[in-house]
C-alpha positions as CSV (number, residue, x, y, z in Angstrom):
1,X,-13.0,40.4,-28.4
2,X,-10.1,39.1,-30.4
3,X,-7.8,39.6,-27.4
4,X,-10.2,37.7,-25.1
5,X,-10.4,34.8,-27.6
6,X,-6.7,34.8,-28.0
7,X,-6.1,34.7,-24.2
8,X,-8.7,31.9,-23.9
9,X,-6.8,29.8,-26.6
10,X,-3.5,30.4,-24.8
11,X,-4.8,29.4,-21.4
12,X,-6.4,26.2,-22.9
13,X,-3.2,25.4,-24.7
14,X,-1.2,25.8,-21.5
15,X,-3.5,23.6,-19.5
16,X,-3.4,21.0,-22.2
17,X,0.4,21.0,-22.0
18,X,0.5,20.3,-18.3
19,X,1.9,16.8,-17.6
20,X,2.6,15.3,-14.2
21,X,5.0,12.4,-13.9
22,X,4.5,10.0,-11.0
23,X,5.3,6.6,-9.6
24,X,2.4,4.6,-8.1
25,X,2.3,1.5,-5.9
26,X,-1.4,0.8,-6.6
27,X,-2.1,-2.1,-8.9
28,X,-2.5,-0.9,-12.5
29,X,-6.3,-1.0,-12.8
30,X,-6.8,0.8,-9.5
31,X,-4.2,3.5,-10.2
32,X,-5.8,4.2,-13.5
33,X,-9.2,4.6,-11.9
34,X,-8.0,7.4,-9.6
35,X,-5.6,9.1,-12.1
36,X,-8.3,9.3,-14.8
37,X,-10.7,10.9,-12.3
38,X,-8.0,13.5,-11.5
39,X,-7.2,14.2,-15.2
40,X,-10.9,14.6,-16.0
41,X,-11.5,17.0,-13.1
42,X,-8.3,19.2,-13.5
43,X,-7.3,18.9,-17.2
44,X,-3.8,17.9,-16.1
45,X,-2.3,14.9,-17.9
46,X,-0.5,12.3,-15.8
47,X,2.2,10.0,-17.1
48,X,2.8,7.2,-14.5
49,X,4.6,4.0,-13.9
50,X,3.3,1.2,-11.7
51,X,5.7,-0.5,-9.4
52,X,5.6,-2.2,-6.0
53,X,6.7,0.0,-3.0
54,X,10.1,-1.5,-2.8
55,X,10.7,-0.9,-6.5
56,X,9.5,2.7,-6.3
57,X,11.9,3.3,-3.5
58,X,14.8,1.8,-5.4
59,X,13.9,3.8,-8.5
60,X,13.8,7.1,-6.6
61,X,17.1,6.4,-4.9
62,X,18.7,5.5,-8.2
63,X,17.4,8.7,-9.8
64,X,18.2,11.0,-6.9
65,X,20.7,13.0,-8.9
66,X,18.2,13.5,-11.8
67,X,14.6,12.7,-10.7
68,X,12.3,11.6,-13.5
69,X,9.1,11.8,-11.5
70,X,7.6,14.4,-9.3
71,X,5.7,12.3,-6.7
72,X,5.1,8.9,-5.2
73,X,1.5,7.8,-5.1
74,X,0.4,5.1,-2.6
75,X,2.3,2.3,-0.9
76,X,2.7,1.7,2.8
77,X,4.1,4.8,4.7
78,X,7.0,2.7,6.0
79,X,8.6,2.9,2.5
80,X,7.9,6.6,2.3
81,X,9.5,7.0,5.8
82,X,12.5,5.1,4.6
83,X,12.8,7.4,1.6
84,X,12.5,10.5,3.8
85,X,15.3,9.2,6.1
86,X,17.5,9.1,3.0
87,X,16.7,12.7,2.0
88,X,14.8,11.7,-1.1
89,X,11.5,13.6,-0.4
90,X,10.4,17.2,-0.2
91,X,8.1,18.1,2.7
92,X,4.7,19.4,1.7
93,X,1.6,20.0,3.9
94,X,-1.5,19.4,1.9
95,X,-4.4,21.9,1.7
96,X,-7.3,20.0,3.3
97,X,-10.7,21.1,4.8
98,X,-10.1,18.8,7.8
99,X,-7.3,18.2,10.3
100,X,-5.0,15.4,9.5
101,X,-4.2,13.3,12.6
102,X,-0.6,12.9,13.7
103,X,-0.6,9.3,12.6
104,X,-1.3,10.4,9.1
105,X,1.8,12.5,8.4
106,X,5.5,13.0,9.1
107,X,6.4,15.6,11.7
108,X,8.0,17.6,8.9
109,X,5.3,16.6,6.3
110,X,7.7,14.6,4.2
111,X,4.8,12.2,3.6
112,X,1.1,12.2,4.3
113,X,-1.3,9.3,4.6
114,X,-4.5,9.2,2.6
115,X,-5.9,5.7,3.4
116,X,-5.5,2.9,6.0
117,X,-5.9,-0.8,6.2
118,X,-5.0,-3.9,8.3
119,X,-3.0,-7.0,7.5
120,X,-5.3,-10.1,7.3
121,X,-5.4,-13.6,6.0
122,X,-7.4,-14.8,2.9
123,X,-8.3,-18.4,2.6
124,X,-9.9,-20.6,-0.1
125,X,-13.2,-21.9,1.3
126,X,-13.2,-25.0,-0.8
127,X,-9.7,-26.0,0.4
128,X,-10.9,-25.5,4.0
129,X,-13.9,-27.8,3.5
130,X,-12.0,-30.5,1.6
131,X,-9.2,-30.6,4.3
132,X,-11.6,-30.1,7.3
133,X,-9.5,-27.2,8.6
134,X,-10.5,-23.8,10.0
135,X,-9.3,-20.5,8.4
136,X,-6.2,-19.3,10.3
137,X,-6.9,-16.8,13.2
138,X,-3.4,-16.8,14.6
139,X,0.1,-16.4,13.2
140,X,0.9,-19.8,14.6
141,X,-2.0,-21.3,12.5
142,X,0.0,-20.5,9.4
143,X,2.4,-23.3,10.4
144,X,-0.4,-25.9,10.5
145,X,0.7,-29.0,8.5
146,X,-2.6,-28.8,6.6
147,X,-1.2,-25.7,4.9
148,X,2.1,-27.3,4.0
149,X,3.5,-25.5,0.9
150,X,0.1,-23.9,0.4
151,X,0.7,-20.2,1.6
152,X,1.8,-17.2,-0.4
153,X,3.0,-13.8,0.5
154,X,5.2,-11.2,-1.2
155,X,8.9,-10.6,-0.7
156,X,9.4,-8.1,2.2
157,X,11.9,-6.2,0.1
158,X,9.6,-5.6,-2.9
159,X,6.2,-5.2,-1.2
160,X,5.0,-2.8,1.5
161,X,2.3,-5.3,2.4
162,X,4.8,-8.0,3.2
163,X,7.2,-5.6,4.9
164,X,4.4,-4.5,7.2
165,X,3.7,-8.1,8.0
166,X,7.4,-8.7,8.8
167,X,7.7,-5.5,10.8
168,X,4.6,-6.4,12.7
169,X,6.1,-9.7,13.8
170,X,9.4,-8.0,14.8
171,X,7.5,-5.5,16.9
172,X,5.5,-8.3,18.5
173,X,8.2,-10.7,19.5
174,X,11.6,-9.2,18.6
175,X,13.8,-9.7,15.6
176,X,15.4,-13.0,16.5
177,X,12.1,-14.7,17.3
178,X,10.4,-13.2,14.2
179,X,13.2,-14.6,12.0
180,X,13.0,-18.0,13.7
181,X,9.2,-18.1,13.0
182,X,9.6,-16.9,9.4
183,X,12.4,-19.5,8.8
184,X,9.9,-22.3,9.8
185,X,7.1,-20.6,7.9
186,X,9.3,-20.5,4.8
187,X,10.3,-24.2,5.0
188,X,6.9,-25.5,6.1
189,X,4.2,-23.4,4.5
190,X,5.4,-21.1,1.7
191,X,4.5,-22.2,-1.8
192,X,5.6,-19.0,-3.5
193,X,6.7,-15.4,-2.9
194,X,5.2,-12.8,-5.1
195,X,6.5,-9.4,-6.1
196,X,3.3,-7.4,-5.3
197,X,1.4,-7.7,-2.0
198,X,-1.9,-8.4,-3.8
199,X,-0.4,-11.2,-6.0
200,X,-1.5,-13.9,-3.6
201,X,-5.2,-13.0,-3.6
202,X,-6.2,-14.4,-7.0
203,X,-4.0,-17.4,-6.4
204,X,-6.1,-18.2,-3.3
205,X,-9.3,-17.4,-5.2
206,X,-8.4,-19.8,-8.0
207,X,-7.5,-22.6,-5.6
208,X,-3.8,-22.5,-6.5
209,X,-3.0,-22.1,-2.8
210,X,-4.9,-22.3,0.4
211,X,-3.9,-19.1,2.2
212,X,-2.5,-15.7,1.4
213,X,-1.4,-12.7,3.6
214,X,-2.5,-9.2,2.4
215,X,-4.2,-6.0,3.4
216,X,-7.9,-6.3,4.2
217,X,-9.0,-3.8,1.6
218,X,-7.2,-5.7,-1.1
219,X,-8.7,-9.0,0.1
220,X,-12.2,-7.6,-0.2
221,X,-11.6,-5.7,-3.5
222,X,-9.6,-8.4,-5.4
223,X,-11.0,-11.5,-3.6
224,X,-14.5,-11.3,-2.1
225,X,-15.9,-8.6,-4.5
226,X,-14.6,-10.6,-7.5
227,X,-16.7,-13.5,-6.5
228,X,-13.9,-15.9,-5.5
229,X,-14.7,-18.5,-2.8
230,X,-12.6,-16.9,-0.1
231,X,-12.9,-15.9,3.5
232,X,-11.0,-13.2,5.4
233,X,-9.7,-13.6,8.9
234,X,-7.3,-11.7,11.3
235,X,-4.8,-13.0,13.9
236,X,-6.4,-12.7,17.3
237,X,-3.2,-11.9,19.0
238,X,-2.9,-8.7,17.0
239,X,-2.0,-7.5,13.5
240,X,-0.3,-4.5,11.9
241,X,-1.7,-1.9,9.6
242,X,-0.7,0.5,7.0
243,X,-1.1,4.2,6.3
244,X,-1.0,4.6,2.6
245,X,1.4,7.4,1.7
246,X,1.8,10.3,-0.7
247,X,5.1,12.2,-1.1
248,X,6.9,14.8,-3.2
249,X,10.1,13.6,-4.8
250,X,13.0,16.0,-4.0
251,X,14.0,17.8,-7.1
252,X,11.1,16.4,-9.2
253,X,10.3,18.2,-12.4
254,X,6.7,19.3,-11.7
255,X,6.4,20.0,-8.0
256,X,3.4,22.4,-8.3
257,X,1.4,19.8,-10.3
258,X,2.3,17.1,-7.8
259,X,1.0,19.4,-5.0
260,X,-2.3,19.8,-6.9
261,X,-2.6,16.0,-7.1
262,X,-1.8,15.5,-3.4
263,X,-4.4,18.1,-2.4
264,X,-7.0,16.5,-4.6
265,X,-6.4,13.1,-3.0
266,X,-7.8,14.4,0.3
267,X,-11.0,15.8,-1.2
268,X,-14.3,14.1,-0.4
269,X,-14.8,13.4,-4.1
270,X,-11.4,11.7,-4.4
271,X,-11.7,9.8,-1.1
272,X,-15.2,8.5,-2.1
273,X,-13.6,6.7,-5.0
274,X,-12.0,4.4,-2.4
275,X,-15.4,2.6,-2.1
276,X,-14.7,0.7,-5.3
277,X,-11.5,-0.9,-3.8
278,X,-12.6,-1.0,-0.1
279,X,-9.8,1.2,1.2
280,X,-10.5,3.1,4.4
281,X,-10.6,6.9,3.7
282,X,-9.1,9.5,6.1
283,X,-11.4,12.3,5.2
284,X,-14.2,12.1,7.8
285,X,-16.8,13.3,5.2
286,X,-16.0,10.4,2.8
287,X,-18.2,7.3,2.5
288,X,-16.8,4.0,3.7
289,X,-17.6,1.1,1.4
290,X,-20.2,-1.4,2.6
291,X,-18.5,-4.5,4.0
292,X,-15.2,-2.8,4.7
293,X,-13.5,-3.7,8.0
294,X,-12.6,-0.6,9.9
295,X,-9.5,-0.6,12.1
296,X,-11.6,-0.4,15.3
297,X,-13.1,-3.8,14.5
298,X,-9.6,-5.5,14.4
299,X,-7.2,-6.1,17.2
300,X,-4.2,-4.0,16.3
301,X,-0.7,-4.0,17.8
302,X,0.8,-0.7,18.8
303,X,2.5,-0.6,15.4
304,X,5.3,1.9,15.1
305,X,5.5,2.8,11.4
306,X,8.2,5.4,12.0
307,X,10.5,2.8,13.5
308,X,9.7,0.3,10.8
309,X,10.5,2.8,8.1
310,X,13.7,4.0,9.6
311,X,15.0,0.5,10.2
312,X,13.8,-1.0,6.9
313,X,17.2,-1.5,5.3
314,X,18.6,-3.4,8.3
315,X,15.5,-5.5,8.8
316,X,15.3,-6.5,5.2
317,X,19.0,-7.4,5.2
318,X,18.5,-9.6,8.3
319,X,15.5,-11.3,6.6
320,X,17.4,-12.0,3.4
321,X,20.5,-13.3,5.3
322,X,18.3,-15.7,7.3
323,X,15.8,-16.8,4.7
324,X,18.2,-16.8,1.8
325,X,15.9,-15.2,-0.8
């Protein structure tokens, strides 16, 4: 009896002492929502730092000789792919009760995708009415003089959202034409660049700007669902999309705890949590939030995330050289 009680106390103590360190690219409120659910279900404590995808990548690269976190949670897979190309990640195939499609993982499982979403435009309805202008439904519409210095997007080197937008344009028309377009876009339409991909959405909602560029799930969760007077549209000639990634950091201090978290992210219970933030789950048993725009309802380009991830450094350098920011 005493032995059994003593063993129980020791096991409880060991569980309580488990701490997983991670970096997340979700906004703080959303990250906390998922992480607290994991902690409650598993008894594992998580210490985490929120940064944009570009910042996470830079931090992992800077800490490569002495990793301070065990995993990278969320952010567009292009950034995870870039990290993998630099040897910063440790392959891991999650334990799931369904088959992950090829588009949802690296060939060597250096990263896995656990949600999806398309790039869209968010516009302030009041601005549109006051200026008698339609919400943009083409990339060219963003150059409309009616939107002069009234559009916001994140920096492509800090945000996975913005980099996906940039890589989409490059894949549609080629690097030189994409840079020419962005140079005009910068001079004509940009009011402000933000650090995070979601930063433009409340700006549009509050009427500070007319239009923002972000992922559809973020527009719904942080714009429409918050009651802001906004409308979401997509470019008819085609848009890019993201696969939100998970990855183990090479040499991280708690790889087994990180694997538990990654496995949990693919469970129906965890994937159902995406309903609150309108993300599109990859588990076929999970429930898609009402009002969400699934990828089959949007005209997508044949977006090559692998190419975008492997060429991120050179594309970002080209953008900064041309745009000067």
